[in-house]
C-alpha positions as CSV (number, residue, x, y, z in Angstrom):
1,M,69.7,113.3,133.6
2,T,67.3,112.6,130.6
3,R,69.1,112.6,127.2
4,S,68.0,114.5,124.4
5,T,67.3,112.8,121.1
6,P,70.1,112.4,119.2
7,P,70.9,114.1,116.2
8,A,70.5,112.6,112.5
9,T,74.0,113.3,111.4
10,L,77.6,113.6,113.0
11,W,80.0,115.5,110.9
12,F,83.8,115.2,111.5
13,T,86.4,116.6,109.3
14,R,90.2,116.3,109.2
15,C,93.3,117.6,107.8
16,P,95.0,115.6,105.1
17,V,97.7,114.5,107.6
18,P,97.8,111.0,109.8
19,T,94.8,111.3,112.1
20,A,92.7,108.9,114.0
21,T,89.7,110.5,112.7
22,G,91.1,109.5,109.3
23,I,91.8,106.0,110.0
24,A,88.4,105.4,111.8
25,A,86.6,106.7,109.1
26,D,88.9,104.4,106.4
27,L,88.1,101.4,108.3
28,G,84.3,102.3,108.6
29,W,84.4,102.3,112.2
30,L,82.6,105.3,112.8
31,A,79.7,104.1,110.6
32,D,79.7,101.2,112.6
33,E,79.6,102.6,115.9
34,F,76.6,104.9,114.9
35,T,74.7,103.3,112.5
36,P,72.6,101.2,114.7
37,D,71.6,104.3,116.4
38,G,70.0,106.0,113.1
39,I,72.8,108.5,113.3
40,S,74.5,109.2,110.0
41,V,78.1,110.1,110.3
42,R,79.3,112.2,107.2
43,S,82.7,113.5,106.1
44,L,82.6,117.1,106.0
45,Q,85.0,116.8,102.8
46,D,81.9,115.5,101.3
47,A,80.1,118.3,101.3
48,P,80.1,121.3,98.5
49,A,83.6,122.6,99.0
50,A,82.6,125.8,99.9
51,T,80.6,124.6,102.9
52,A,82.9,122.3,103.7
53,R,86.1,124.6,103.3
54,D,84.7,127.2,105.8
55,H,83.5,125.3,108.3
56,H,87.0,123.5,108.8
57,Y,88.2,126.5,109.3
58,T,85.4,127.9,111.4
59,H,83.8,125.2,113.2
60,A,80.5,126.4,112.9
61,L,78.4,123.4,112.4
62,E,76.1,121.5,114.8
63,G,77.3,117.9,115.6
64,L,80.7,118.8,114.1
65,F,83.9,117.1,115.2
66,R,87.5,118.6,114.2
67,E,90.7,116.6,114.3
68,G,93.0,118.9,112.5
69,G,95.8,121.9,112.7
70,N,95.8,123.9,115.8
71,V,96.1,127.2,114.1
72,P,92.6,127.4,112.8
73,A,91.2,125.7,116.2
74,L,92.7,128.2,118.5
75,W,91.6,131.1,115.6
76,A,88.0,129.7,116.0
77,R,88.1,129.8,119.9
78,S,89.7,133.2,119.6
79,R,86.6,134.6,117.7
80,G,84.1,133.0,120.1
81,E,83.3,130.0,118.6
82,P,81.4,127.9,121.3
83,T,83.9,124.2,120.7
84,R,85.6,122.4,123.6
85,L,89.3,120.5,123.2
86,I,88.4,117.1,124.3
87,G,92.3,115.5,123.0
88,L,95.3,116.3,121.5
89,T,97.8,114.1,119.2
90,W,101.5,114.9,118.6
91,I,102.6,112.8,115.2
92,E,106.0,113.4,114.0
93,E,105.9,114.9,110.4
94,R,109.4,115.6,109.3
95,Q,109.4,119.3,109.5
96,V,112.3,120.9,107.4
97,V,114.1,123.8,105.9
98,L,114.8,123.8,102.5
99,V,117.1,125.4,100.6
100,A,118.4,125.5,96.6
101,A,120.9,122.9,96.1
102,D,123.7,124.9,95.2
103,S,123.1,127.3,98.7
104,G,125.6,127.8,101.4
105,I,123.2,127.2,104.1
106,H,123.7,123.6,106.1
107,E,122.4,124.2,109.3
108,A,120.3,126.3,111.6
109,A,122.8,128.9,112.2
110,D,123.3,129.9,108.2
111,L,120.2,131.2,108.0
112,K,121.2,134.3,109.9
113,G,120.6,137.1,107.8
114,S,118.9,135.1,104.8
115,R,115.6,135.3,103.3
116,L,113.0,133.2,104.6
117,A,109.8,132.9,102.5
118,V,106.7,133.5,104.0
119,P,103.5,132.6,101.6
120,R,100.5,135.0,102.0
121,H,97.3,132.8,101.0
122,P,93.1,134.2,100.8
123,L,92.1,132.0,103.7
124,P,89.8,133.1,106.6
125,I,92.9,132.0,108.6
126,D,96.3,131.6,106.7
127,F,97.5,128.5,108.7
128,W,99.9,128.3,106.1
129,R,101.5,131.7,106.8
130,A,101.4,130.8,110.8
131,M,103.2,127.2,109.7
132,A,106.4,129.2,108.0
133,L,106.6,131.5,110.4
134,R,106.4,128.9,113.1
135,G,108.9,126.8,111.6
136,F,111.4,129.3,110.7
137,E,111.3,129.9,114.3
138,G,111.7,126.5,115.6
139,A,114.4,126.0,113.2
140,L,116.4,129.2,114.3
141,S,115.9,129.2,118.0
142,T,118.2,125.7,117.6
143,A,121.2,128.0,116.9
144,G,120.1,131.1,119.4
145,L,118.7,133.1,116.4
146,T,115.0,134.7,115.9
147,L,113.2,135.8,113.1
148,A,114.6,139.4,113.4
149,D,118.4,137.8,112.4
150,T,116.4,137.0,109.3
151,V,114.7,139.0,106.3
152,P,111.2,137.6,105.9
153,V,109.9,137.8,102.5
154,D,106.2,137.8,101.4
155,V,105.4,134.6,99.0
156,P,101.9,135.4,97.5
157,A,100.1,132.1,97.1
158,D,97.2,130.6,95.4
159,A,95.0,129.1,98.1
160,H,94.0,126.3,95.4
161,A,97.9,125.6,94.2
162,A,100.0,122.5,95.4
163,Q,101.1,122.6,98.3
164,W,104.4,124.8,98.8
165,S,104.5,125.6,95.3
166,A,104.6,129.0,95.3
167,E,107.3,128.9,98.0
168,L,109.3,126.3,95.7
169,A,109.2,128.7,92.8
170,A,110.6,131.6,94.4
171,L,113.7,129.7,96.1
172,R,114.4,128.3,92.2
173,A,114.0,131.8,90.8
174,G,116.2,133.1,93.7
175,T,114.4,135.6,95.4
176,V,114.3,133.3,98.7
177,D,116.9,131.6,100.4
178,A,115.2,128.9,102.4
179,V,111.4,127.3,102.5
180,Y,109.8,125.4,105.5
181,A,108.1,122.6,104.9
182,K,106.5,119.4,106.4
183,G,104.7,116.3,105.6
184,A,104.7,113.6,102.8
185,T,103.9,116.3,99.7
186,A,106.5,118.4,101.2
187,V,108.9,115.4,100.5
188,E,107.7,114.9,97.1
189,A,108.0,118.3,96.0
190,A,111.2,119.4,97.2
191,A,112.6,116.3,95.0
192,R,110.6,118.2,92.0
193,Y,112.3,121.2,92.7
194,G,115.7,119.9,93.4
195,A,115.5,121.6,96.9
196,R,117.6,120.0,99.2
197,I,117.3,119.9,103.2
198,A,119.5,122.5,105.3
199,V,117.5,121.6,108.8
200,E,115.6,118.8,109.8
201,L,113.6,120.0,112.8
202,D,113.0,116.2,114.0
203,D,116.5,115.8,115.0
204,H,116.3,118.2,117.7
205,P,116.0,116.3,121.4
206,D,113.8,119.4,122.6
207,R,110.3,118.8,120.9
208,R,109.3,122.5,121.7
209,T,111.2,123.1,118.8
210,R,108.7,121.5,116.4
211,V,105.9,123.2,118.1
212,N,103.7,124.0,114.9
213,N,100.0,123.8,113.3
214,G,99.7,120.0,113.5
215,T,102.0,119.6,116.6
216,P,100.1,119.2,119.1
217,R,97.0,118.3,117.2
218,P,93.8,119.3,118.5
219,I,90.7,117.4,118.7
220,T,87.8,119.8,119.2
221,V,83.7,119.2,119.0
222,R,80.6,121.9,119.4
223,E,80.0,122.8,122.8
224,S,76.4,122.3,122.0
225,L,76.8,118.4,121.2
226,L,79.3,118.0,124.3
227,D,76.4,119.8,126.6
228,E,73.6,117.6,125.4
229,R,74.8,114.4,124.5
230,P,78.3,113.9,126.5
231,D,77.3,110.2,125.9
232,L,77.9,110.1,122.1
233,V,81.4,112.4,122.1
234,A,82.7,109.9,124.8
235,R,81.6,107.0,122.3
236,Y,83.3,109.2,118.9
237,L,86.1,109.4,121.0
238,A,86.5,105.8,121.9
239,V,86.7,104.6,118.4
240,L,89.7,107.2,117.5
241,V,91.2,105.5,120.1
242,R,90.6,102.0,118.4
243,A,92.4,103.2,115.7
244,A,95.1,104.9,117.3
245,D,95.7,101.3,118.5
246,W,95.4,99.9,115.5
247,A,98.2,102.3,113.5
248,A,100.3,101.0,115.8
249,G,99.6,97.3,115.0
250,H,99.5,97.8,111.6
251,P,102.2,99.4,109.7
252,D,102.0,98.3,106.5
253,D,98.0,99.3,106.4
254,L,98.8,102.1,107.6
255,A,101.1,103.4,104.8
256,R,98.1,102.6,102.3
257,V,95.8,104.7,104.4
258,L,97.9,107.4,105.1
259,S,98.7,107.3,101.5
260,R,95.4,108.2,100.8
261,E,94.8,110.6,103.4
262,T,98.0,112.7,102.7
263,G,97.6,112.1,98.8
264,A,101.3,111.5,98.8
265,G,102.9,108.3,97.5
266,A,104.7,105.9,98.7
267,T,108.0,107.4,98.9
268,G,106.8,110.4,100.2
269,V,104.7,108.8,103.0
270,A,107.8,106.8,103.7
271,G,110.5,110.1,103.9
272,A,107.8,112.2,105.9
273,Y,107.2,109.5,108.4
274,R,110.6,107.8,108.5
275,A,110.8,108.0,112.6
276,R,107.4,105.9,113.0
277,G,106.1,108.7,115.0
278,H,103.2,108.7,112.9
279,R,102.1,105.5,114.4
280,D,101.8,107.3,117.9
281,L,98.1,108.7,117.3
282,R,97.6,107.9,121.0
283,I,95.1,110.6,122.3
284,D,95.8,112.6,125.5
285,L,95.2,115.8,127.5
286,S,98.2,115.5,129.4
287,D,100.2,118.2,130.9
288,E,103.3,118.5,129.0
289,R,101.0,118.7,125.5
290,L,98.5,121.2,126.9
291,D,101.7,123.4,127.7
292,L,103.3,122.7,124.3
293,L,99.6,123.9,122.8
294,A,99.8,126.9,125.3
295,R,103.3,127.7,123.9
296,Q,101.7,127.6,120.5
297,E,98.8,130.0,121.3
298,H,100.8,132.6,123.3
299,A,103.2,132.8,119.6
300,L,100.1,133.1,117.3
301,R,98.8,135.9,119.2
302,G,102.2,137.6,118.9
303,H,102.0,137.3,115.2
304,G,98.6,138.8,115.1
305,F,96.6,135.8,114.3
306,L,94.4,135.4,117.3
307,A,91.6,137.9,118.2
308,A,91.4,137.3,121.9
309,P,93.8,134.9,124.2
310,V,92.5,131.2,124.2
311,D,93.3,129.8,127.7
312,V,94.2,126.7,126.4
313,R,93.5,124.9,130.1
314,D,90.1,126.4,130.6
315,W,89.3,125.3,126.6
316,A,90.0,121.8,127.6
317,V,87.7,119.3,128.8
318,P,88.9,115.9,129.9
319,E,86.1,113.5,131.1
320,P,84.7,112.9,127.3
321,L,88.5,111.3,126.7
322,R,88.5,109.5,130.2
323,G,84.9,108.2,129.5
324,A,86.3,106.8,125.9
325,T,89.4,105.2,127.8
326,D,87.5,103.4,129.7
327,R,85.1,102.0,127.2
328,V,87.9,101.1,125.1
329,R,89.4,99.2,127.8
330,R,86.7,96.9,129.1
331,P,84.1,94.9,127.1
332,A,81.0,96.3,125.3
333,T,77.8,96.4,127.7
334,T,74.3,97.0,126.9
335,E,74.5,100.0,128.4
336,D,77.3,101.4,126.2
337,H,75.2,99.7,122.9
338,P,71.4,99.2,123.7
339,W,71.0,97.4,120.8
340,L,73.2,94.8,121.9
341,T,69.7,93.4,123.6
342,S,67.8,93.6,120.6
């Protein structure tokens, strides 16, 4: 089959969390891979803010790869956006339920009858709200409880305010009893507001309790690029596979990258990723991860976040990742990189 002309630009976007994309970009590997082809690789975060924000959620940009939360990815797919799922990661990010220092809540069972902060942001898809609902559901499930055993409280939040600030302000004011939070910035925010951790979801042996926006985290691509240039998609994924391998063997360098990616300091990074789960950025489309994503899709649909069902297995395309993995595990050839002969 004759390959179509390569695009002038490949775009990528990622969330401010540990991602193979962020690491590969920081190391300059994405540019190294495609510049010899005359292809520019640009971060969507470098585009005008309104454009970047919209496309990060909608994935409505040709030539775009996205590694980010599954709530916007599933939402875009449910609205008919032609994307394909080409990989999944699972990164433990310290999911917690925070309470006031003098609260009588000390474990998941104590959440019964409590007022739970559920933020509401003016976003195309309110993934913060979805995260809170799913986080509380996970915590409650460890005690045999559901949201019906609690009192969810809407907390209006500014889309541009610091993460968790509206919910933690409500906790400090006494209008809610518990706040869900996760990641490096959550660790730092809890310290600023004097909140303490009542429930550590990461400590529970059943990872189904931690299924949320970033667990598992999808890597998606525009279907048109996959159809027209599957070779470029496989090469892009191969760079991410290499970045994941690098992360596992360079903990000190990785911590510095994560600080830049998450916007958190050393304390926040160390506190959020203390279990070293952030070093396992392995990408796969295993049955287990697809089942966990399907579990998330079902829950999001139940909460009204999705316009239509998403068949996760039909969405997934495993061939690019297989090709990427093969590419990384064998020496480069002129078939992979035609410019090696020049």
